[in-house]
Biotite code that builds the C-alpha atoms (Angstrom):
import biotite.structure as struc

atoms = struc.array([
    struc.Atom([-68.133, 41.904, 14.752], chain_id="A", res_id=1, res_name="MET", atom_name="CA", element="C"),
    struc.Atom([-67.463, 38.197, 14.232], chain_id="A", res_id=2, res_name="PRO", atom_name="CA", element="C"),
    struc.Atom([-64.813, 36.440, 16.111], chain_id="A", res_id=3, res_name="LYS", atom_name="CA", element="C"),
    struc.Atom([-61.589, 35.387, 14.358], chain_id="A", res_id=4, res_name="THR", atom_name="CA", element="C"),
    struc.Atom([-60.374, 31.680, 14.245], chain_id="A", res_id=5, res_name="LYS", atom_name="CA", element="C"),
    struc.Atom([-57.788, 32.468, 16.925], chain_id="A", res_id=6, res_name="GLU", atom_name="CA", element="C"),
    struc.Atom([-60.371, 33.929, 19.221], chain_id="A", res_id=7, res_name="GLU", atom_name="CA", element="C"),
    struc.Atom([-62.608, 31.112, 18.751], chain_id="A", res_id=8, res_name="LYS", atom_name="CA", element="C"),
    struc.Atom([-59.874, 28.712, 19.503], chain_id="A", res_id=9, res_name="LYS", atom_name="CA", element="C"),
    struc.Atom([-58.971, 30.405, 22.768], chain_id="A", res_id=10, res_name="LEU", atom_name="CA", element="C"),
    struc.Atom([-62.645, 30.368, 23.719], chain_id="A", res_id=11, res_name="ILE", atom_name="CA", element="C"),
    struc.Atom([-62.780, 26.634, 22.972], chain_id="A", res_id=12, res_name="LEU", atom_name="CA", element="C"),
    struc.Atom([-59.627, 25.919, 24.979], chain_id="A", res_id=13, res_name="LYS", atom_name="CA", element="C"),
    struc.Atom([-61.138, 27.843, 27.929], chain_id="A", res_id=14, res_name="GLU", atom_name="CA", element="C"),
    struc.Atom([-64.398, 26.279, 27.658], chain_id="A", res_id=15, res_name="LEU", atom_name="CA", element="C"),
    struc.Atom([-62.748, 22.558, 27.605], chain_id="A", res_id=16, res_name="SER", atom_name="CA", element="C"),
    struc.Atom([-60.472, 23.611, 30.611], chain_id="A", res_id=17, res_name="GLU", atom_name="CA", element="C"),
    struc.Atom([-63.376, 24.617, 32.568], chain_id="A", res_id=18, res_name="LYS", atom_name="CA", element="C"),
    struc.Atom([-65.568, 21.461, 31.692], chain_id="A", res_id=19, res_name="ILE", atom_name="CA", element="C"),
    struc.Atom([-62.580, 19.230, 32.635], chain_id="A", res_id=20, res_name="LYS", atom_name="CA", element="C"),
    struc.Atom([-62.558, 20.903, 36.277], chain_id="A", res_id=21, res_name="LYS", atom_name="CA", element="C"),
    struc.Atom([-66.391, 20.901, 36.874], chain_id="A", res_id=22, res_name="GLN", atom_name="CA", element="C"),
    struc.Atom([-68.252, 18.590, 39.150], chain_id="A", res_id=23, res_name="THR", atom_name="CA", element="C"),
    struc.Atom([-71.579, 19.570, 37.801], chain_id="A", res_id=24, res_name="THR", atom_name="CA", element="C"),
    struc.Atom([-72.708, 21.286, 34.499], chain_id="A", res_id=25, res_name="MET", atom_name="CA", element="C"),
    struc.Atom([-76.133, 22.673, 33.571], chain_id="A", res_id=26, res_name="LEU", atom_name="CA", element="C"),
    struc.Atom([-77.251, 23.776, 30.274], chain_id="A", res_id=27, res_name="LEU", atom_name="CA", element="C"),
    struc.Atom([-79.821, 26.933, 30.604], chain_id="A", res_id=28, res_name="VAL", atom_name="CA", element="C"),
    struc.Atom([-81.662, 28.781, 27.991], chain_id="A", res_id=29, res_name="ASP", atom_name="CA", element="C"),
    struc.Atom([-81.250, 32.397, 28.794], chain_id="A", res_id=30, res_name="PHE", atom_name="CA", element="C"),
    struc.Atom([-83.275, 33.913, 25.990], chain_id="A", res_id=31, res_name="THR", atom_name="CA", element="C"),
    struc.Atom([-85.020, 37.306, 27.120], chain_id="A", res_id=32, res_name="GLY", atom_name="CA", element="C"),
    struc.Atom([-82.842, 37.694, 30.138], chain_id="A", res_id=33, res_name="LEU", atom_name="CA", element="C"),
    struc.Atom([-81.853, 41.349, 30.639], chain_id="A", res_id=34, res_name="LYS", atom_name="CA", element="C"),
    struc.Atom([-78.350, 42.434, 31.418], chain_id="A", res_id=35, res_name="VAL", atom_name="CA", element="C"),
    struc.Atom([-79.240, 43.421, 35.057], chain_id="A", res_id=36, res_name="VAL", atom_name="CA", element="C"),
    struc.Atom([-80.778, 40.012, 35.735], chain_id="A", res_id=37, res_name="GLU", atom_name="CA", element="C"),
    struc.Atom([-77.710, 38.223, 34.240], chain_id="A", res_id=38, res_name="ALA", atom_name="CA", element="C"),
    struc.Atom([-75.478, 40.187, 36.459], chain_id="A", res_id=39, res_name="PHE", atom_name="CA", element="C"),
    struc.Atom([-77.481, 39.245, 39.458], chain_id="A", res_id=40, res_name="ASN", atom_name="CA", element="C"),
    struc.Atom([-77.459, 35.635, 38.237], chain_id="A", res_id=41, res_name="LEU", atom_name="CA", element="C"),
    struc.Atom([-73.649, 35.603, 38.006], chain_id="A", res_id=42, res_name="ARG", atom_name="CA", element="C"),
    struc.Atom([-73.528, 36.993, 41.602], chain_id="A", res_id=43, res_name="LYS", atom_name="CA", element="C"),
    struc.Atom([-75.838, 34.197, 42.851], chain_id="A", res_id=44, res_name="GLU", atom_name="CA", element="C"),
    struc.Atom([-73.548, 31.616, 41.057], chain_id="A", res_id=45, res_name="LEU", atom_name="CA", element="C"),
    struc.Atom([-70.570, 33.113, 42.554], chain_id="A", res_id=46, res_name="LYS", atom_name="CA", element="C"),
    struc.Atom([-72.034, 32.451, 46.116], chain_id="A", res_id=47, res_name="LYS", atom_name="CA", element="C"),
    struc.Atom([-72.582, 28.971, 44.970], chain_id="A", res_id=48, res_name="ALA", atom_name="CA", element="C"),
    struc.Atom([-68.960, 28.495, 43.674], chain_id="A", res_id=49, res_name="GLU", atom_name="CA", element="C"),
    struc.Atom([-70.185, 28.210, 40.133], chain_id="A", res_id=50, res_name="ALA", atom_name="CA", element="C"),
    struc.Atom([-70.042, 30.521, 37.008], chain_id="A", res_id=51, res_name="GLU", atom_name="CA", element="C"),
    struc.Atom([-72.017, 31.227, 33.956], chain_id="A", res_id=52, res_name="LEU", atom_name="CA", element="C"),
    struc.Atom([-70.290, 30.819, 30.467], chain_id="A", res_id=53, res_name="LYS", atom_name="CA", element="C"),
    struc.Atom([-71.857, 32.175, 27.373], chain_id="A", res_id=54, res_name="VAL", atom_name="CA", element="C"),
    struc.Atom([-70.636, 30.775, 24.027], chain_id="A", res_id=55, res_name="ALA", atom_name="CA", element="C"),
    struc.Atom([-72.074, 29.720, 20.594], chain_id="A", res_id=56, res_name="LYS", atom_name="CA", element="C"),
    struc.Atom([-73.720, 26.390, 20.352], chain_id="A", res_id=57, res_name="LYS", atom_name="CA", element="C"),
    struc.Atom([-70.854, 25.259, 18.062], chain_id="A", res_id=58, res_name="THR", atom_name="CA", element="C"),
    struc.Atom([-68.179, 25.988, 20.359], chain_id="A", res_id=59, res_name="LEU", atom_name="CA", element="C"),
    struc.Atom([-69.957, 24.450, 23.392], chain_id="A", res_id=60, res_name="ILE", atom_name="CA", element="C"),
    struc.Atom([-70.489, 21.346, 21.234], chain_id="A", res_id=61, res_name="GLN", atom_name="CA", element="C"),
    struc.Atom([-66.882, 21.005, 20.490], chain_id="A", res_id=62, res_name="LEU", atom_name="CA", element="C"),
    struc.Atom([-65.911, 21.665, 23.894], chain_id="A", res_id=63, res_name="ALA", atom_name="CA", element="C"),
    struc.Atom([-68.273, 18.820, 25.083], chain_id="A", res_id=64, res_name="LEU", atom_name="CA", element="C"),
    struc.Atom([-66.912, 16.577, 22.402], chain_id="A", res_id=65, res_name="LYS", atom_name="CA", element="C"),
    struc.Atom([-63.211, 17.335, 23.500], chain_id="A", res_id=66, res_name="ASP", atom_name="CA", element="C"),
    struc.Atom([-64.238, 16.009, 26.972], chain_id="A", res_id=67, res_name="ASN", atom_name="CA", element="C"),
    struc.Atom([-66.093, 13.000, 25.739], chain_id="A", res_id=68, res_name="LYS", atom_name="CA", element="C"),
    struc.Atom([-69.493, 14.299, 26.797], chain_id="A", res_id=69, res_name="LEU", atom_name="CA", element="C"),
    struc.Atom([-72.280, 13.202, 24.352], chain_id="A", res_id=70, res_name="ASP", atom_name="CA", element="C"),
    struc.Atom([-75.127, 15.649, 23.882], chain_id="A", res_id=71, res_name="ARG", atom_name="CA", element="C"),
    struc.Atom([-76.290, 17.519, 20.635], chain_id="A", res_id=72, res_name="ASN", atom_name="CA", element="C"),
    struc.Atom([-76.472, 21.132, 21.723], chain_id="A", res_id=73, res_name="ILE", atom_name="CA", element="C"),
    struc.Atom([-77.493, 22.408, 18.213], chain_id="A", res_id=74, res_name="LYS", atom_name="CA", element="C"),
    struc.Atom([-80.922, 20.824, 18.354], chain_id="A", res_id=75, res_name="GLU", atom_name="CA", element="C"),
    struc.Atom([-81.623, 22.718, 21.785], chain_id="A", res_id=76, res_name="MET", atom_name="CA", element="C"),
    struc.Atom([-83.940, 25.747, 21.237], chain_id="A", res_id=77, res_name="ASN", atom_name="CA", element="C"),
    struc.Atom([-82.956, 29.103, 22.581], chain_id="A", res_id=78, res_name="GLY", atom_name="CA", element="C"),
    struc.Atom([-79.666, 30.804, 23.567], chain_id="A", res_id=79, res_name="GLU", atom_name="CA", element="C"),
    struc.Atom([-77.612, 28.217, 25.626], chain_id="A", res_id=80, res_name="ILE", atom_name="CA", element="C"),
    struc.Atom([-75.290, 28.917, 28.479], chain_id="A", res_id=81, res_name="ALA", atom_name="CA", element="C"),
    struc.Atom([-73.274, 26.723, 30.656], chain_id="A", res_id=82, res_name="LEU", atom_name="CA", element="C"),
    struc.Atom([-73.409, 26.770, 34.377], chain_id="A", res_id=83, res_name="VAL", atom_name="CA", element="C"),
    struc.Atom([-70.395, 25.179, 35.848], chain_id="A", res_id=84, res_name="LEU", atom_name="CA", element="C"),
    struc.Atom([-70.105, 24.040, 39.360], chain_id="A", res_id=85, res_name="GLY", atom_name="CA", element="C"),
    struc.Atom([-66.687, 23.358, 40.758], chain_id="A", res_id=86, res_name="TYR", atom_name="CA", element="C"),
    struc.Atom([-67.222, 22.190, 44.329], chain_id="A", res_id=87, res_name="ASN", atom_name="CA", element="C"),
    struc.Atom([-70.656, 21.096, 45.479], chain_id="A", res_id=88, res_name="ASP", atom_name="CA", element="C"),
    struc.Atom([-72.617, 19.170, 42.987], chain_id="A", res_id=89, res_name="GLU", atom_name="CA", element="C"),
    struc.Atom([-76.088, 20.462, 44.006], chain_id="A", res_id=90, res_name="ILE", atom_name="CA", element="C"),
    struc.Atom([-75.518, 23.915, 44.972], chain_id="A", res_id=91, res_name="LEU", atom_name="CA", element="C"),
    struc.Atom([-75.288, 25.295, 41.442], chain_id="A", res_id=92, res_name="PRO", atom_name="CA", element="C"),
    struc.Atom([-78.567, 23.602, 40.341], chain_id="A", res_id=93, res_name="ALA", atom_name="CA", element="C"),
    struc.Atom([-80.165, 25.007, 43.648], chain_id="A", res_id=94, res_name="LYS", atom_name="CA", element="C"),
    struc.Atom([-78.998, 28.493, 42.768], chain_id="A", res_id=95, res_name="ALA", atom_name="CA", element="C"),
    struc.Atom([-80.277, 28.345, 39.100], chain_id="A", res_id=96, res_name="ILE", atom_name="CA", element="C"),
    struc.Atom([-83.534, 26.746, 40.279], chain_id="A", res_id=97, res_name="TYR", atom_name="CA", element="C"),
    struc.Atom([-84.165, 29.480, 42.706], chain_id="A", res_id=98, res_name="ASP", atom_name="CA", element="C"),
    struc.Atom([-83.311, 32.092, 40.282], chain_id="A", res_id=99, res_name="PHE", atom_name="CA", element="C"),
    struc.Atom([-85.508, 30.588, 37.593], chain_id="A", res_id=100, res_name="SER", atom_name="CA", element="C"),
    struc.Atom([-88.400, 30.845, 39.990], chain_id="A", res_id=101, res_name="LYS", atom_name="CA", element="C"),
    struc.Atom([-88.108, 34.611, 40.286], chain_id="A", res_id=102, res_name="LYS", atom_name="CA", element="C"),
    struc.Atom([-87.313, 34.934, 36.622], chain_id="A", res_id=103, res_name="ASN", atom_name="CA", element="C"),
    struc.Atom([-89.102, 33.055, 33.924], chain_id="A", res_id=104, res_name="LYS", atom_name="CA", element="C"),
    struc.Atom([-86.691, 33.908, 31.133], chain_id="A", res_id=105, res_name="ASN", atom_name="CA", element="C"),
    struc.Atom([-84.212, 31.409, 32.709], chain_id="A", res_id=106, res_name="LEU", atom_name="CA", element="C"),
    struc.Atom([-85.053, 27.766, 31.787], chain_id="A", res_id=107, res_name="LYS", atom_name="CA", element="C"),
    struc.Atom([-82.925, 24.783, 32.783], chain_id="A", res_id=108, res_name="ILE", atom_name="CA", element="C"),
    struc.Atom([-82.653, 22.312, 29.847], chain_id="A", res_id=109, res_name="LEU", atom_name="CA", element="C"),
    struc.Atom([-80.478, 19.773, 31.389], chain_id="A", res_id=110, res_name="GLY", atom_name="CA", element="C"),
    struc.Atom([-77.019, 18.966, 32.255], chain_id="A", res_id=111, res_name="GLY", atom_name="CA", element="C"),
    struc.Atom([-74.329, 16.638, 33.125], chain_id="A", res_id=112, res_name="PHE", atom_name="CA", element="C"),
    struc.Atom([-74.065, 14.955, 36.541], chain_id="A", res_id=113, res_name="PHE", atom_name="CA", element="C"),
    struc.Atom([-71.113, 12.620, 37.158], chain_id="A", res_id=114, res_name="ASN", atom_name="CA", element="C"),
    struc.Atom([-70.343, 12.936, 33.290], chain_id="A", res_id=115, res_name="ASN", atom_name="CA", element="C"),
    struc.Atom([-73.823, 11.655, 32.353], chain_id="A", res_id=116, res_name="GLU", atom_name="CA", element="C"),
    struc.Atom([-76.508, 13.654, 30.684], chain_id="A", res_id=117, res_name="TYR", atom_name="CA", element="C"),
    struc.Atom([-79.594, 14.365, 32.925], chain_id="A", res_id=118, res_name="GLN", atom_name="CA", element="C"),
    struc.Atom([-82.744, 15.972, 31.855], chain_id="A", res_id=119, res_name="GLU", atom_name="CA", element="C"),
    struc.Atom([-84.078, 19.081, 33.547], chain_id="A", res_id=120, res_name="ALA", atom_name="CA", element="C"),
    struc.Atom([-86.440, 17.423, 35.874], chain_id="A", res_id=121, res_name="GLY", atom_name="CA", element="C"),
    struc.Atom([-83.417, 15.566, 37.597], chain_id="A", res_id=122, res_name="LYS", atom_name="CA", element="C"),
    struc.Atom([-81.729, 18.807, 38.350], chain_id="A", res_id=123, res_name="PHE", atom_name="CA", element="C"),
    struc.Atom([-84.931, 20.301, 39.680], chain_id="A", res_id=124, res_name="ILE", atom_name="CA", element="C"),
    struc.Atom([-85.354, 17.414, 41.916], chain_id="A", res_id=125, res_name="GLU", atom_name="CA", element="C"),
    struc.Atom([-81.613, 17.776, 43.149], chain_id="A", res_id=126, res_name="LEU", atom_name="CA", element="C"),
    struc.Atom([-82.200, 21.389, 43.540], chain_id="A", res_id=127, res_name="ALA", atom_name="CA", element="C"),
    struc.Atom([-85.293, 21.018, 45.856], chain_id="A", res_id=128, res_name="LYS", atom_name="CA", element="C"),
    struc.Atom([-83.292, 18.801, 48.220], chain_id="A", res_id=129, res_name="LEU", atom_name="CA", element="C"),
    struc.Atom([-82.292, 20.415, 51.495], chain_id="A", res_id=130, res_name="PRO", atom_name="CA", element="C"),
    struc.Atom([-78.573, 21.722, 51.629], chain_id="A", res_id=131, res_name="SER", atom_name="CA", element="C"),
    struc.Atom([-75.586, 19.579, 52.656], chain_id="A", res_id=132, res_name="LYS", atom_name="CA", element="C"),
    struc.Atom([-75.401, 21.401, 55.939], chain_id="A", res_id=133, res_name="GLU", atom_name="CA", element="C"),
    struc.Atom([-79.027, 21.089, 56.743], chain_id="A", res_id=134, res_name="GLU", atom_name="CA", element="C"),
    struc.Atom([-78.722, 17.330, 56.028], chain_id="A", res_id=135, res_name="LEU", atom_name="CA", element="C"),
    struc.Atom([-75.651, 17.076, 58.246], chain_id="A", res_id=136, res_name="LEU", atom_name="CA", element="C"),
    struc.Atom([-77.584, 18.939, 60.943], chain_id="A", res_id=137, res_name="GLY", atom_name="CA", element="C"),
    struc.Atom([-80.505, 16.596, 60.760], chain_id="A", res_id=138, res_name="ARG", atom_name="CA", element="C"),
    struc.Atom([-78.155, 13.518, 61.161], chain_id="A", res_id=139, res_name="LEU", atom_name="CA", element="C"),
    struc.Atom([-76.412, 15.006, 64.099], chain_id="A", res_id=140, res_name="VAL", atom_name="CA", element="C"),
    struc.Atom([-79.758, 15.663, 65.525], chain_id="A", res_id=141, res_name="GLY", atom_name="CA", element="C"),
    struc.Atom([-81.230, 12.134, 65.027], chain_id="A", res_id=142, res_name="SER", atom_name="CA", element="C"),
    struc.Atom([-77.880, 10.656, 66.174], chain_id="A", res_id=143, res_name="ILE", atom_name="CA", element="C"),
    struc.Atom([-77.723, 12.802, 69.454], chain_id="A", res_id=144, res_name="SER", atom_name="CA", element="C"),
    struc.Atom([-81.460, 12.387, 70.365], chain_id="A", res_id=145, res_name="SER", atom_name="CA", element="C"),
    struc.Atom([-81.474, 8.920, 71.783], chain_id="A", res_id=146, res_name="PRO", atom_name="CA", element="C"),
    struc.Atom([-78.201, 9.544, 73.619], chain_id="A", res_id=147, res_name="ILE", atom_name="CA", element="C"),
    struc.Atom([-79.468, 12.776, 75.169], chain_id="A", res_id=148, res_name="SER", atom_name="CA", element="C"),
    struc.Atom([-82.779, 10.992, 76.020], chain_id="A", res_id=149, res_name="GLY", atom_name="CA", element="C"),
    struc.Atom([-80.757, 8.219, 77.828], chain_id="A", res_id=150, res_name="PHE", atom_name="CA", element="C"),
    struc.Atom([-78.729, 10.878, 79.789], chain_id="A", res_id=151, res_name="VAL", atom_name="CA", element="C"),
    struc.Atom([-81.785, 12.535, 80.799], chain_id="A", res_id=152, res_name="ARG", atom_name="CA", element="C"),
    struc.Atom([-83.451, 9.308, 82.050], chain_id="A", res_id=153, res_name="SER", atom_name="CA", element="C"),
    struc.Atom([-80.406, 8.533, 84.064], chain_id="A", res_id=154, res_name="LEU", atom_name="CA", element="C"),
    struc.Atom([-80.573, 11.831, 85.770], chain_id="A", res_id=155, res_name="GLN", atom_name="CA", element="C"),
    struc.Atom([-84.233, 11.491, 86.797], chain_id="A", res_id=156, res_name="TYR", atom_name="CA", element="C"),
    struc.Atom([-83.341, 8.104, 88.149], chain_id="A", res_id=157, res_name="ASN", atom_name="CA", element="C"),
    struc.Atom([-80.583, 9.542, 90.236], chain_id="A", res_id=158, res_name="LEU", atom_name="CA", element="C"),
    struc.Atom([-82.658, 12.355, 91.456], chain_id="A", res_id=159, res_name="LYS", atom_name="CA", element="C"),
    struc.Atom([-85.368, 9.963, 92.259], chain_id="A", res_id=160, res_name="GLY", atom_name="CA", element="C"),
    struc.Atom([-82.885, 7.886, 94.382], chain_id="A", res_id=161, res_name="LEU", atom_name="CA", element="C"),
    struc.Atom([-81.742, 11.156, 96.035], chain_id="A", res_id=162, res_name="VAL", atom_name="CA", element="C"),
    struc.Atom([-85.287, 12.065, 96.730], chain_id="A", res_id=163, res_name="PHE", atom_name="CA", element="C"),
    struc.Atom([-86.029, 8.567, 98.338], chain_id="A", res_id=164, res_name="ALA", atom_name="CA", element="C"),
    struc.Atom([-82.785, 8.720, 100.340], chain_id="A", res_id=165, res_name="LEU", atom_name="CA", element="C"),
    struc.Atom([-83.786, 12.079, 101.794], chain_id="A", res_id=166, res_name="ASN", atom_name="CA", element="C"),
    struc.Atom([-87.273, 10.912, 102.524], chain_id="A", res_id=167, res_name="ALA", atom_name="CA", element="C"),
    struc.Atom([-85.834, 7.899, 104.379], chain_id="A", res_id=168, res_name="ILE", atom_name="CA", element="C"),
    struc.Atom([-83.459, 10.050, 106.309], chain_id="A", res_id=169, res_name="LYS", atom_name="CA", element="C"),
    struc.Atom([-86.339, 12.435, 107.312], chain_id="A", res_id=170, res_name="GLU", atom_name="CA", element="C"),
    struc.Atom([-88.291, 9.477, 108.669], chain_id="A", res_id=171, res_name="ILE", atom_name="CA", element="C"),
    struc.Atom([-85.554, 8.296, 110.946], chain_id="A", res_id=172, res_name="LYS", atom_name="CA", element="C"),
])
């Protein structure tokens, strides 16, 4: 049954508010995605602090226009859904990319990063990057490595001094 004008206005208002709050937004084609797969996708996105919003192309276009985001959604092929990430900018792209590798019915079409439209390739590049925690771990490791090496070399010098003093003591 078609939606009434009031229902469409509510959907548009909700979409506009969610687009205002997002840090990153992907446009995906979910043509052929089964209900169970869509449910699993929503669970994965929830872990990534993101959500999947499905609406008609016209409503998505109007919501984008309300938020001064420029992209013609109507010319995109397939059934379009929005993936809205609210905290981490890269985690939603990583979740969508990982899911699309397992399920060929989900395709990344592009999206908005820092309120500028980016093609799908850019999001795929971002998704392939290591996670924020992994990068921070690498940074801490690379910072602590020279310091721990320095401490070890000082310990060996002290041990060498102790061995030398013990050897002198034993000679006398």
